[in-house]
N, C-alpha and C positions, 0 to 999 in steps of 0.2 A: 751681293756684289757692291763694292763701293769704289768711288773715284771717277770723276768726270769733269770736263771743262767744255771747251768749244772748239769747233773745227777750224776756226780761224785763229783761235787762241784757246788753248786747253787749260781748264782749271779743275782742281781736285776737290774731293769730298771725303767725308768720313761718316759712316753710319753703323749703328748697332744692329748688325744682322749677320747672317751667315755669309752674305755677300757684302763686300765693302769697297768704297772708293768711287769717286766720280769727278770729272773735270770737263774740259772742252777741247775740241780737236785742234785748235791752233794755239791755245794757251791754257795751261792747267792751273787751277786754283783750288784751295782747300775749303772744306766745309764741315759743319757738324752742329746743327741747330734743332731744337724741338720747342714747341710751345704753340700758343694760340695767337692769332693775328687780330689786332684791333685797328679801327679807323675806317673812315669813309672818304670818298673823293670822287672827282670826275676828271677824266683824262683829256679833256679838250679835244685835240685832233685824234687822240687814241680812242678806240671804241671799247665799250663795256663798262660794267660797274660791279663792284664787289659788295655782296650783301653778307653781313656778319652778325653773329649773335654770340652770346656768352658760351665759351667752350665749343663753338661750332666751327665748321670749316668754311671754305670760301666757295662762292658760286663760280663755276668755270666760265671763262670768257675768252674772247679772241681780241687781239690787239692788232690794229692795222696802222702802219707808218710808212708812207711813201710806197715803194714797190715791194715791200715785204709784209708778211702776215705772220703773227705768232699765235698758234692755237694749241690747246691742251693735247697731251698725248692720248692715244687710243690704242686698242688692242692690235690694230693693223700695223702699228709702227714697230712691232717687235722684230720682224726680220731685218728691217733697216738698221735698228740699233745694234743688232748682232753683227751685221756686216761692217758697220763703222767701227765697232769695238775691236775688230781684227786688224785695223789699220796700225801700222808700226808707229806712226807719230802719236796716235792716241795711247798706245800701250807704253810708249817711252816715259810719259809723265803721269799716267793715271794708274792707280793701284787697282788693277783688274785681276780677276782670277786667271791663272794661266795653267792649262789651256782654257780659253774662254769658250763657254758653251751656250747654246740657245737658251737653256734654263736661266742663265745669268741675265740675259736680255729680258726674259719674261719677268724676272724678279724686279728689275729696274723699272720697267714700264708699269707693271701692275701695282707694285708696292711703294716705289719711290716717286714715280711720276704721277700716277692716277690717285692712289689712296691718300697721298699727302695733301691733296686739295681738300679732302674730307675732314682732316684733322687740323688744317690750317698751318702745318709746319713747313710746307714748301709750295711753290708755284712753278711748275715746269711746262715749257712750251717747245713745240716743234717750229722751226723757222721754215717758211715756204714762200713761193712767189705769191704776191697779192693777186696776180692775174689768174691764179688757179692752176690746175694740172696735177700731175702725180709727183712732181719733184719735191724732195725734202732737202733743204739746204743745211740744216744744223739744229742744234738745241741750245736754249738759254734757260736759265732758271734761277730762282732765289731759294735759299734756306732762310727761314724766318725765326727770330729768337723770341717773339712774343712781347718784346719791349721796344719796338719801333726801329729795329735794325735788321738788315738783310745781308746775306753774303751771296755774291753772284758766282755762277758757274756757266761755262759755255763750251761748245765744241762744234766744228763744222764738218759736214761731209767733204771728203777729199775733192769732189767735183766742184764745190762751191768756194774753195779757198782762194785767197788772193784777189777777191772781187769786191772787198769792202762790205760783204754781207755780215760778218761777225760784228764789226764796229756799229753798223746801222742797227742790228738786232739788240746789241748791248745798250745802246742809247735809248732805243724804244722801250726796252724793259725797265731801265732805270727811271725814265719819265713816268711810266705806269706805276712803278714802286713809290715814287715821291707823290704823284698827284692823285692816285687812286687808293693805294694802301696807306698813304700818309707816313711813309718811312722818314726818319730823320737822319739816317746814315746807311750807306751801302758800302760794304767792304769787299775787296778783291784780294785773293792770295794766289801765289803760284810758286812752284819750286824754282829756286835760283838757277838760272840758265835757260828757263823757258821763255826765250825772247819773243816768240810769236805771241804768246799770251799777253806779255807785258806791252807789246806794241798795240794790240787791240785795246787793252785797258787804258793806256795813255791817250790814244786817239779818241776814245769814248768819253774822256774827261776825268778819269781817275788820277789822283795825285799819289805817286809812290812815296811812301813815308819811311820805310825802314827794311832792314833784313832781320828776320826773326830766326834766331839760331836753333837748328834741329827741331823746327816746329811741325814739320810734316813727316809722315812715315810713308816710305815707298820701297816696295820689294823687301820688306822686313827690316829696313834700316832708316834711321832718322836723317832728314835732309833740311838744309836751310830754306827759308821761304821769303819771298818778297811779299810785302803787304802794302796795300793802297786803299784809299777811301774816296768817297764822293759825298758831298753835302748837297741838299736841294738847290742851293744858290749856285752851285758849280756845274750844273748840267748844261752842256753846250746847247745853243739854240738851233744850230743848223742840224739837219736830219742825219748826216752821216759823214 
């Protein structure tokens, strides 16, 4: 399964697997990275530290920022991923298998969200309330190229849209990426017309740079993509 973004802004993905595509529920952005991650850091107000070794993965950690918490995916998230993937707004901009099956959600969680921490190619998080409980608000994550750059993807649960959760989660993840992973650049992509994703990206501090012609593939056809980026010095200082 490939293709995913965020529930407040859906972003898309591309993976070499039987399943392909990932973005975010409110804004869809594209992806496709592999490699090992280098760097050390300390996230200040954010919690956690990444321990890295040559050709090794990353130590899983939790990020806390304001009233939200980002924590790594686990097996129990599979039914929730399955339900969100059936949402029409997600399917509109994400290249998901149709019909979407529980096995597709299992693949994403086990292989793309959990196993990728072990090889250092991705860092995937569930967004939830900092106060705890059973609510899951969305997903944010990085694809990592092994050379100091990441590409962000995010989506929100329908129940969490329109509340500023996606923007806050994207900012928290970007701060972690710059301060803990030592990234020098974070890129965002979305299919042209995915205004929800673009709104989240711009509110979070991304600068939209260009339209890339026919750069993404959706439902078997090529589509134009917006592309934006953020540098460490451009991260907004306010939390959301």
